[in-house]
C-alpha positions as CSV (number, residue, x, y, z in Angstrom):
1,X,0.2,0.0,-0.1
2,X,1.3,3.1,-0.9
3,X,-0.3,6.6,0.1
4,X,-0.3,9.4,-2.7
5,X,-0.9,11.8,-0.2
6,X,2.1,14.4,0.0
7,X,2.5,17.3,2.9
8,X,2.1,20.1,0.2
9,X,-1.1,18.6,-0.7
10,X,-2.7,19.0,2.7
11,X,-5.3,21.5,3.4
12,X,-6.4,23.1,6.5
13,X,-8.4,20.6,8.2
14,X,-6.6,17.7,6.9
15,X,-4.6,17.2,9.9
16,X,-6.3,15.7,12.2
17,X,-5.5,13.4,15.6
18,X,-6.7,10.3,17.4
19,X,-8.5,10.8,20.8
20,X,-6.4,11.0,23.8
21,X,-5.1,13.7,26.2
22,X,-1.7,13.9,24.0
23,X,0.0,12.5,21.1
24,X,0.9,9.2,22.6
25,X,-0.6,6.1,21.4
26,X,-4.3,4.8,20.8
27,X,-4.8,3.8,24.3
28,X,-7.9,5.8,24.7
29,X,-9.4,4.7,21.3
30,X,-8.6,1.2,22.2
31,X,-10.4,1.5,25.7
32,X,-13.3,3.0,24.1
33,X,-13.7,0.4,21.2
34,X,-13.1,-2.3,23.5
35,X,-15.6,-1.1,26.0
36,X,-18.2,-0.9,23.2
37,X,-17.6,-3.8,21.3
38,X,-17.1,-6.0,24.3
39,X,-19.5,-4.7,27.2
40,X,-22.0,-2.5,25.2
41,X,-20.7,0.3,27.2
42,X,-20.3,3.7,25.5
43,X,-17.5,5.4,27.6
44,X,-17.2,8.9,27.2
45,X,-14.3,10.1,29.7
46,X,-11.3,8.4,30.5
47,X,-9.9,8.9,34.2
48,X,-6.1,8.0,34.2
49,X,-4.9,7.0,37.8
50,X,-1.3,7.5,38.7
51,X,0.4,4.4,40.0
52,X,3.8,4.5,41.4
53,X,4.6,7.4,39.5
54,X,3.3,10.0,36.5
55,X,4.6,8.0,33.8
56,X,2.8,4.6,35.1
57,X,-1.0,5.1,34.6
58,X,-4.0,2.5,35.0
59,X,-7.4,3.2,33.2
60,X,-10.0,0.7,34.1
61,X,-13.5,-0.3,33.3
62,X,-16.2,-1.6,35.7
63,X,-19.2,-3.3,35.0
64,X,-21.4,-4.6,37.8
65,X,-18.9,-3.9,40.5
66,X,-16.4,-6.3,38.7
67,X,-13.3,-4.5,36.9
68,X,-13.7,-6.1,33.5
69,X,-10.9,-4.1,31.5
70,X,-7.6,-3.1,32.7
71,X,-5.2,-0.7,30.8
72,X,-2.0,1.0,31.5
73,X,0.3,3.4,29.9
74,X,4.1,2.7,30.6
75,X,6.3,5.6,29.6
76,X,10.2,5.2,30.1
77,X,12.4,2.7,30.5
78,X,12.3,2.1,34.3
79,X,8.2,1.6,33.9
80,X,8.8,-0.9,31.0
81,X,11.8,-2.7,33.1
82,X,9.2,-2.9,35.8
83,X,6.4,-4.2,33.5
84,X,8.5,-7.0,32.3
85,X,9.8,-8.1,35.6
86,X,5.7,-8.3,36.6
87,X,5.1,-10.6,33.3
88,X,8.0,-12.9,33.9
89,X,6.5,-13.6,37.4
90,X,3.1,-13.7,36.2
91,X,1.7,-10.9,38.2
92,X,0.5,-8.6,35.3
93,X,-3.2,-7.5,35.6
94,X,-3.5,-5.9,32.3
95,X,-5.3,-6.5,29.1
96,X,-3.5,-3.8,27.0
97,X,-0.3,-1.8,28.2
98,X,0.5,1.4,25.8
99,X,4.6,1.3,26.1
100,X,6.8,4.5,24.8
101,X,10.3,4.7,25.4
102,X,10.3,8.4,26.6
103,X,8.9,9.6,30.0
104,X,6.3,11.8,29.8
105,X,5.3,10.5,26.4
106,X,6.6,11.4,22.9
107,X,6.6,15.1,23.1
108,X,9.0,15.0,25.9
109,X,11.1,12.7,23.8
110,X,14.9,13.6,23.2
111,X,14.9,16.5,20.5
112,X,11.6,17.4,21.3
113,X,10.7,20.2,24.1
114,X,14.0,20.9,25.5
115,X,16.3,23.8,26.2
116,X,19.8,24.2,25.2
117,X,20.8,22.5,28.1
118,X,19.0,19.2,27.6
119,X,16.4,19.9,30.4
120,X,12.5,19.6,29.4
121,X,11.3,23.1,28.5
122,X,7.7,22.9,30.0
123,X,6.4,25.7,28.5
124,X,7.1,24.7,25.1
125,X,5.9,21.4,26.0
126,X,2.5,22.8,27.4
127,X,2.1,25.0,24.0
128,X,2.7,21.7,22.2
129,X,0.1,19.9,23.8
130,X,-2.4,22.9,23.7
131,X,-1.9,22.9,19.8
132,X,-2.4,19.4,19.5
133,X,-5.4,19.1,21.8
134,X,-6.9,21.9,19.3
135,X,-6.8,19.7,16.2
136,X,-9.9,17.8,15.6
137,X,-10.4,14.5,16.5
138,X,-11.2,11.6,13.8
139,X,-11.4,8.2,14.6
140,X,-8.9,6.1,12.7
141,X,-11.6,3.9,11.0
142,X,-13.2,6.9,9.4
143,X,-9.9,7.9,7.9
144,X,-10.3,7.7,4.0
145,X,-6.7,6.6,3.4
146,X,-7.3,3.6,6.4
147,X,-10.4,2.4,4.4
148,X,-8.8,2.6,0.9
149,X,-5.8,0.4,2.5
150,X,-8.2,-2.0,3.5
151,X,-10.2,-2.2,0.7
152,X,-7.0,-2.1,-1.8
153,X,-4.4,-3.8,0.0
154,X,-5.9,-5.9,2.9
155,X,-9.0,-7.4,0.5
156,X,-12.0,-5.9,3.0
157,X,-12.4,-5.4,6.5
158,X,-13.4,-9.3,7.2
159,X,-10.7,-11.1,4.8
160,X,-8.4,-13.4,5.7
161,X,-5.4,-11.0,5.2
162,X,-6.4,-8.7,7.4
163,X,-6.4,-11.8,10.2
164,X,-3.0,-12.8,9.2
165,X,-2.0,-9.2,8.6
166,X,-3.1,-7.3,11.4
167,X,-3.8,-9.7,14.6
168,X,-1.4,-11.6,16.7
169,X,-1.5,-15.1,18.3
170,X,0.9,-16.2,21.1
171,X,2.1,-19.3,22.4
172,X,4.3,-20.8,25.3
173,X,7.8,-20.5,25.0
174,X,10.2,-23.0,26.6
175,X,12.6,-21.0,28.8
176,X,16.1,-21.4,28.1
177,X,19.1,-22.2,30.9
178,X,21.7,-20.4,28.7
179,X,23.6,-18.2,30.6
180,X,23.2,-16.0,27.8
181,X,19.5,-15.1,29.2
182,X,19.3,-11.4,29.8
183,X,18.4,-10.5,33.4
184,X,16.5,-7.1,33.5
């Protein structure tokens, strides 16, 4: 699939964003979609709960007093390492985790909103977030380019090619006793 859209072809209103508080991943969109598809619940607002630090946040969905969805956003290598350790110990409670290497998310990454001495430029970061949230929201499934990709390259939304290309299956892995195993 090749997108023929070039930056010089963009018109005002063509630049859109996905749902979410910042330019990070699609946690909010996936959470709302899962709530609707799996539990018939229409979630309007998502509340993030910071756990050990501001870069590890949790989002849950409750139905009839029971937590039925548990998502997390893990930003920065320290949180990613802690997450991997919990996975190895079998103590990982999440259905979905959005993982970003940069503490504070994408806009806070190296080469982004930093002063000349390499420290975060909080004023510039706030300005960038303000500009981002001013963009109109467009759900990914309503994007004409995504629709064209499904039709032309993936042979329709319910095709075998969609299943083979976009879906993942997991199977058990035998643990190696090699001394080369990485210890986090």
